N, C-alpha and C positions, 0 to 999 in steps of 0.2 A: 660437898652436895650443896654450898650455896648458890657455886657458881655456876654448877646445871640450872638449880629451879628457878636460876632469876634471867634464864635464858626467855627472850620475848621475841614478838613475831616480829616486830621491827628490826632485832638485830637480825632476824634469820633474813627478813627481805633486803635489808641493806648488802649483806655479806652473799647473796645469790646474785643481787645487781651486780656489785663488786667483780663477781667472777666472771659473770658472764662476760662483762667488759675487759677480761683478759687481766684482771689483778688476784692478785695471788693471797686469797680469802679463802678459810676452811668453810665451805656453806656445804659439803658433803657432809664432812664431822656435823654440822649444827642440825644441816636436815637429819639424821639418824639420830642425833642426841634428843631431838624434839619427839622423834618417832618413838623411841625407848620411853622418854618422861609422859610419852602418853598412853603407851603401852601400860606404865604400872598404877595408871587410874590415881583423879584425887588432886591431877595436876591440873595448873593455870592453861597448858597448852591442849588444842584438841588436833585431832588429825585433818578433819576438810579445814580448819583455816589456817593450819600449817600449810597443806597443800595449795590454797587459794593464796597467800603468801607469795609462794616460790614461785608459784606459775606466774603472778601479777609483775614479779621481779625479773623472771626470767624473758618473758614476753616484751618489755620493757626496755629491758638493753637490748635484746635481739631487734627491738626496732629502730635503737640507734644505729646498728651496723645496717641494717636493711636500709635506710636513707644514707648514710654514709656512702655504703655500694652503689645505689642510684646517683647519687650528686656524685662519687669522683670515681666510681666505677672499677677498672683493676689499679688504680694506686693504691687502693684501703686493702685490697687483697693480696697485694705484693708485701704490703706493710706488716699484712700477718703471717704472710709464709716465708719472711724474712728471717723470721724468728725461729726458725724449724731448721733441721740440720741438712737439710734438701730442699731452697725454698722453691726451683725448677718443680723441680719433682711434683713434690706437695699440690703446688699452683695446677698442673696438668693433670694431676690424678681427681684432683678436687672439682674440676670442670667437666672432666669425662664423665666420673659421677652423678653431678647434676645435671649434665647435659640427659643423659641416661633416665633418671629419676624425678627428675624436677623437682618441685615441692615436695611430695611426699619423702625425699632424703631426711627435710626437717622432722619427723617421726623418730628416726634412728639418729641423727648425727650430735645429740648430745653426748653420747654413748661414745662415740670415736674420739681419740684425741687430733687435733688440728682440724678436724672437719666442722667440729660442734664451732669453730671458732669463723671459719670460712662462708660457711654455707649463708645463713644470715644476710653479708651484704653479697656474695655471688646471686641471691635471689633479686635484691634489688637491683643489682648489676645488668640480670638479663628479663628484668622488666616485667617482674612480676607482679600481678594485681596484691593491691597492700589488702583484701580482706582474704584472699586466698594463701597470704602469706600468715597472716593474722590467727585464719582458722588452723593451719597444718602445725604454726610453730606453737600454737596455745596447745593443741593433744601432745606435740613431743615434748612441749616442758612437762607437763603433765605426766607423762609416762618416766620422763625420769626424775622428777620429785620425787612421785610415789616409790620408786626404787629404793632410793635411799632412806624416805622418810619408814617404808617396809622394812628394809633390812634393821633400822632401828627398832621397830615395833617387835619383832622376832625374838631381838635378846635382850630385852628391856629385862629382863629377871640378871640379866649378868651388869648393868648400870650401875648399883650399887658397887659391885667390885670392881668395877674399871676406875669409878672416883677413887676407894680406899687405896687403890694400887697407885692413883695418880698423885694422892696426898702424899703416901709415904715413900713412892720412889720418883715423885715428880721432878724433882732438880737434878738427880742422876739421869735420868732417861733424857734431859735436855740437854745438860752436858755431852751424853752417849751420842745424841745426834748431832747437835751444832758442831760442836768442835770438830769432825771429820769434814762437816759442811764448809767451815769458816778456812779449812786449812786447802781444801779443794779449790774453792774460789779465788784464796791470796792466790795458790801457784797456779789457778790460769791467769790470774790478773799479773803476774811474775812472767809468766813466760810471752805473754801479749806485749808487754812493754819491752821486753828483752826483743821481741822481733821486730817491735816496731823501731828503736833504737838501733839494731843492725841493719835493717832494709834503707835507713836514712842515708846508708854509705851508699847506698846502690840506686841512685835517681836520676832519670836522666829529663833535661827540661825539653820543653817540644822543639823549642830553637835547634838545641843537641842533637834530635831526635832529626829534623827534617834535613840537618849537614849532614848527617850520618846515611840517609836513605839519600840524598842526594848526590853525595858520593859514593855511592853503588855498592857501601861497606854489606859485610855479609851477616844480615841482623833480618832477623824476626819478631815482627810486629802479632800480638796477641791479642784478640777484644775481648773483653769479658764482659758483654753487654746485651748476651744473648736474652737471659734473662729478662732484662726491661724490656727486651725487645718484642716481645710476644704479640703483643695486639699493636704495635706499631712498627713501622721499619724506620727506623733509628740509623743515620749514618754513623761511619766510622771512619777511623785511616785508612787511605787508598794502600793496598795489598796488605793488610791486616788480614788475619785468620779469625773469626767470630767463632766463639769456642761456650761451652756450659764450663763456669766457674768452678761449679761443683762436679762433673765428671775430670776436668782437669785436674783438680785439686788431690781427687781419688785417684788417680791416671795409676795404673799398673807397672808402668814401664814408662821413660820418657828418655830420649836419646837425643842432644844435642853435639853436634862434631865441635870439635876442638877449632876455635876461628868464631866462632858463631854466638851472636850476644841474642839474648832475646830481651824482650820488651812487652813488657805489661800494662795494660790502662783499663779504666772501668770508671764509673760513671759518678764516686762517693767521692768528697774534697777531700779524704784524708786518705783517700787510696787504700779504703781495710779490704775492700775484697780482694786487690793486686795482693796485697801484703800478704793475704791468708795462704793464696795460691803460689806466692813465690817462696813463703818458706815451706809447704809440699814440696815445690820443685826441687828444693835444695835438698832437704831429706833425701828426695832419688837422686843425690849426685851431681845435680844442673846446677853449676856455680855462676857461670853469668849469667846472672837474672836483673833485669832491673824494671824500673815502676817509672812509668811517667808520671812527671810531678804534676799536679794538677788535672791528674786525667783528663778525660776527653773536652771536660767543658775547658782549661784552659789553652787546651788546642784549637777548640776553635774561634776563643776569644781571642786567639793571638792571630785569627781570619786566613789558619791553614787550612789545606783541601781538607773535603770530608765525600764520601759517596756510599751507596749502597752496593755497590758491588765488591765483595770478599773473595777474599782467594780461599781455596780449600786445604783440606790437611795432606792432600794427596800431593798438591801443587807446592807445598812448603817443603814435604820430604823432596819433591825430585829436585827444587831449586837450593834448600839448604842442607837435606839431606836429615832434617828435624824429625824424627818418627813417635809420635804420642801412642800410646796403647792405652785402651780404657780400663776402666776397673773391671774385674772379673766380676760376673753376674754370679750373687748371692740367691741362694735356692730358699723360697719365700715359702712360708705353713701357715698362708693365709693371713688374716691379719688388714690394715689397711696400708700400715707403711711398715 
């Protein structure tokens, strides 16, 4: 009970501010706890001050994102969307929805995953006025905060029971939840390290790739910069096919004839995007996959030619017999993603 009753406005504000900056903090749980404490009466927290604290913290954090969006535009939005499983899709849908609803989107954005983080920098990048942003964001922050505070208030009678359960089974619950998460995280890290080590044997230098192209070898070059090139026409290697890395990684079927090599390149210095796509292609049975060492930056640094005219998938299929079938469409039943 002591830990709950020692909850302060400062702790609530810092938790909300941190979460809105994408830090993993339990601000929603604290808001519900604050609502429950206020509902029991006799406590040191009041609902109006809890809401005021939360709204101020939300608007302060969102203002940081708004300023970053105005200052660096799409770079900030790309950074946020890169944390999702489908960066390009998340970014495109966010822009489409914001273009349709404008600042009104801020009224409900906090209730929608991904959209809550993208909306403030999008508003800044789209040139929204500061006063308009603050007005809509304040109302949206109030609605979001009130939803969790109200939930805690309505279930305030259950607060004592929850605290007793936590005191009695708290350690067991932590072990029950934490151990599977740690095992899953360790497994993912092991798979990533194994993937990177395996792919180190399948790298190709810019000089070697240029030599193979000049010699007319049967080699298909795939440019994975489409996501980064949405706002600007980025150049790439002549003859390459620019495609969405997520679409290629989730492709339903890929056919690469014997004797044909596939070379992937991206803009990341550690070739992480290329490594993920290469691993996915290997699962589909494509064994002769190479990664351009150093990515496009290394190619450009050596003074090699670039272009904005790329080949199409149809041309790649006609020239080398490479066939890439897109992922099957999944039926959606509402929701944002």
